C-alpha positions as CSV (number, residue, x, y, z in Angstrom):
1,X,6.7,31.3,27.2
2,X,5.6,30.5,23.8
3,X,5.7,33.3,21.4
4,X,2.7,34.5,19.4
5,X,2.9,37.4,17.1
6,X,1.0,38.5,14.0
7,X,3.3,37.4,11.5
8,X,3.3,33.5,11.3
9,X,6.8,33.3,9.7
10,X,8.3,35.5,12.3
11,X,6.4,33.6,15.0
12,X,7.4,30.1,13.9
13,X,11.0,31.1,13.4
14,X,11.1,32.7,16.9
15,X,9.5,29.5,18.5
16,X,12.0,27.3,16.6
17,X,14.9,29.4,18.0
18,X,13.6,29.1,21.6
19,X,13.0,25.3,21.0
20,X,16.4,24.8,20.0
21,X,17.8,26.6,22.8
22,X,15.7,24.6,25.1
23,X,16.7,21.3,23.5
24,X,20.3,22.3,23.7
25,X,19.8,23.1,27.5
26,X,18.1,19.7,28.1
27,X,14.8,21.4,28.9
28,X,12.9,18.8,26.7
29,X,9.5,19.6,28.0
30,X,9.7,23.4,27.1
31,X,11.4,22.3,23.8
32,X,8.5,20.2,22.9
33,X,6.0,23.0,23.7
34,X,8.0,25.5,21.4
35,X,8.3,23.0,18.6
36,X,4.6,22.5,18.8
37,X,3.9,26.0,18.8
38,X,6.0,26.5,15.8
39,X,4.1,24.0,13.8
40,X,0.8,25.6,14.7
41,X,2.0,28.6,12.7
42,X,3.8,26.8,10.0
43,X,3.0,22.9,9.8
44,X,5.7,22.2,7.0
45,X,8.8,22.6,9.3
46,X,10.7,19.5,8.7
47,X,13.2,20.0,11.5
48,X,10.4,20.4,14.1
49,X,9.0,17.0,13.1
50,X,12.4,15.3,13.5
51,X,13.1,17.0,16.7
52,X,9.7,16.0,18.2
53,X,10.1,12.4,16.9
54,X,13.7,12.3,18.6
55,X,12.2,13.3,22.0
56,X,9.6,10.7,21.8
57,X,11.8,7.8,20.4
58,X,12.8,6.3,23.5
59,X,9.8,6.4,25.7
60,X,7.0,6.9,23.4
61,X,8.0,5.6,20.0
62,X,4.3,5.3,18.9
63,X,4.0,9.1,19.3
64,X,7.2,9.4,17.1
65,X,5.7,7.4,14.4
66,X,2.4,9.6,14.5
67,X,4.5,12.8,14.5
68,X,6.6,11.5,11.4
69,X,3.6,10.3,9.4
70,X,2.0,13.8,9.9
71,X,5.3,15.5,9.0
72,X,5.7,13.5,5.8
73,X,2.1,14.4,4.8
74,X,2.5,18.2,5.6
75,X,6.0,18.6,4.0
76,X,5.3,16.6,0.8
77,X,6.0,19.8,-1.2
78,X,9.1,20.6,0.6
79,X,12.3,19.6,-1.3
80,X,14.4,17.1,0.7
81,X,11.8,16.7,3.6
82,X,11.0,13.2,2.7
83,X,14.7,12.1,2.4
84,X,15.0,13.4,6.0
85,X,11.8,12.1,7.5
86,X,11.6,8.8,6.0
87,X,14.8,7.1,7.7
88,X,13.5,8.6,11.0
89,X,10.1,6.9,10.5
90,X,11.9,3.4,9.8
91,X,13.8,4.1,13.0
92,X,10.6,4.9,15.0
93,X,8.7,1.9,13.5
94,X,11.8,-0.3,14.7
95,X,11.5,1.2,18.1
96,X,8.1,0.4,18.5
97,X,8.6,-3.3,17.2
98,X,11.5,-3.7,19.8
99,X,9.4,-2.4,22.6
100,X,6.5,-4.9,21.6
101,X,9.1,-7.8,21.5
102,X,10.6,-6.9,24.9
103,X,6.9,-7.3,26.2
104,X,6.7,-10.8,24.4
105,X,3.9,-9.2,22.3
106,X,5.0,-10.7,19.1
107,X,1.8,-10.5,17.3
108,X,1.6,-6.9,18.0
109,X,5.1,-6.4,16.8
110,X,4.2,-8.2,13.5
111,X,1.3,-5.9,13.1
112,X,3.4,-2.8,13.5
113,X,5.9,-4.4,11.1
114,X,3.1,-4.8,8.5
115,X,2.0,-1.1,9.1
116,X,5.6,0.0,8.5
117,X,5.8,-2.1,5.3
118,X,2.6,-0.4,4.1
119,X,4.3,2.9,4.6
120,X,7.8,2.2,3.5
121,X,8.0,-1.1,1.5
122,X,8.9,-4.5,2.1
123,X,12.6,-4.2,1.4
124,X,12.9,-1.6,4.2
125,X,11.8,-4.0,6.9
126,X,13.4,-7.3,5.4
127,X,15.9,-7.9,8.1
128,X,13.6,-6.6,10.9
129,X,11.1,-9.3,9.8
130,X,13.6,-12.0,10.1
131,X,14.7,-10.7,13.6
132,X,11.1,-10.7,14.7
133,X,10.4,-14.3,13.6
134,X,13.7,-15.5,15.1
135,X,12.8,-13.9,18.4
136,X,9.4,-15.5,18.2
137,X,10.7,-19.0,17.6
138,X,13.4,-18.6,20.5
139,X,10.7,-17.5,22.9
140,X,8.6,-20.7,22.0
141,X,11.6,-22.9,22.3
142,X,12.4,-21.4,25.8
143,X,8.8,-22.2,26.9
144,X,9.2,-25.8,25.4
145,X,6.4,-25.0,23.0
146,X,8.2,-26.9,20.2
147,X,5.1,-27.4,18.1
148,X,4.6,-23.6,18.2
149,X,8.2,-23.1,17.3
150,X,8.0,-25.3,14.3
151,X,4.8,-23.8,13.1
152,X,6.3,-20.3,13.4
153,X,9.3,-21.3,11.6
154,X,7.1,-22.7,8.7
155,X,5.2,-19.4,8.5
156,X,8.6,-17.5,8.5
157,X,9.8,-19.6,5.5
158,X,6.7,-18.8,3.5
159,X,6.7,-15.2,4.4
160,X,10.5,-14.3,4.2
161,X,11.7,-16.8,1.8
162,X,14.6,-17.2,4.0
163,X,15.9,-20.9,4.1
164,X,17.6,-20.2,7.3
165,X,14.2,-20.8,9.1
166,X,14.5,-24.4,7.7
167,X,17.6,-25.0,9.7
168,X,15.7,-23.3,12.6
169,X,13.1,-25.6,12.2
170,X,15.6,-28.6,12.2
171,X,17.0,-27.4,15.4
172,X,13.8,-27.5,17.1
173,X,13.0,-31.0,15.8
174,X,16.4,-32.1,17.1
175,X,15.6,-30.7,20.6
176,X,12.3,-32.6,20.5
177,X,14.1,-35.9,19.4
178,X,16.7,-35.5,22.1
179,X,14.2,-35.0,24.9
180,X,12.1,-38.0,23.6
181,X,15.2,-40.2,23.7
182,X,16.0,-39.0,27.1
183,X,12.5,-40.1,28.3
184,X,13.0,-43.4,26.3
185,X,10.0,-42.6,23.9
186,X,12.0,-43.8,20.8
187,X,9.0,-44.4,18.5
188,X,7.9,-40.8,19.1
189,X,11.5,-39.7,18.4
190,X,11.6,-41.8,15.2
191,X,8.3,-40.0,14.0
192,X,9.9,-36.7,14.5
193,X,13.0,-37.7,12.8
194,X,11.0,-38.7,9.7
195,X,8.7,-35.6,9.8
196,X,11.4,-33.2,10.3
197,X,13.8,-34.6,7.6
198,X,10.6,-34.6,5.3
199,X,10.1,-30.8,6.0
200,X,13.5,-29.6,6.1
201,X,15.8,-32.0,4.2
202,X,18.5,-30.8,7.0
203,X,21.6,-32.7,7.8
204,X,20.9,-31.9,11.3
205,X,18.0,-34.5,11.2
206,X,20.3,-37.1,9.9
207,X,22.6,-36.5,12.9
208,X,19.7,-36.6,15.2
209,X,18.7,-39.8,13.6
210,X,22.0,-41.3,14.3
211,X,22.2,-40.1,17.9
212,X,18.6,-41.6,18.5
213,X,19.6,-45.0,17.2
214,X,22.6,-44.9,19.4
215,X,20.5,-44.1,22.4
216,X,18.0,-46.6,21.5
217,X,20.6,-49.4,21.4
218,X,22.3,-48.4,24.5
219,X,18.8,-48.4,26.2
220,X,18.9,-52.2,25.9
221,X,22.4,-52.6,27.3
C-alpha cells in the first residue's frame, strides 16, 4: 500500500524506499504507484522523475517526455537535477521519434524533433535530424517515389546544411536514369541527367550519363 503520513518529508522518503524495492523486484506497476505518491508529497524528487521516465521509455515514450518536462520544471532550483534530467529527456524524444519512424509517420517524427529542438537546442538533435531525413528518403525510394525522394533530399540540404544529401539526391537521379534507360526512354533519361547534374554537381551523374549513352548506342545494335 502507498504510505500517507502527516509529515510530507517522511512520507515521500517512505514511498521512495517502497518504490525502489518494488522496482528492484520487477513490480513495475507498484513501483510507479509509489513514485507518483512520493511526488504528490514532494514534487522535486529528481530520482522519481527519472525512474518513472525509465518505466515508460519503451512502451510509452511520449509519457516519458511529459514526465521529464514536468521534472525539469519542478526541480529547477535543485542543484544537479537538470544535468540528470536533460539527457534522459533527449533519450525520450529520440524514442518517440524512432517509434514514429517505425510507423512510417515521418512528418510526425519531424514535428517531435522540432519540439525537442525547441526544448534542448538544435545541436542536441543534429545527428537525429539527419537520420530522420535519410529514412524518409529511403522510404520514398523503396516506394519508387523518386520525385518525392528528390524533393525531400533538397529540403534536407537546406535544413541540415549537410552536403551528403546532395549525393543522396544524385543516387536517386541515377536510379531514375537507369530505369528510364531500361524502358528505352532515353530522352527522359537525358533530361534527368542534365537536371540532376545541375542540382548536385555530382560525379555520380557523370557516370550515369556515360552509362546512359552506352545503353542508347546499344539499343540501335
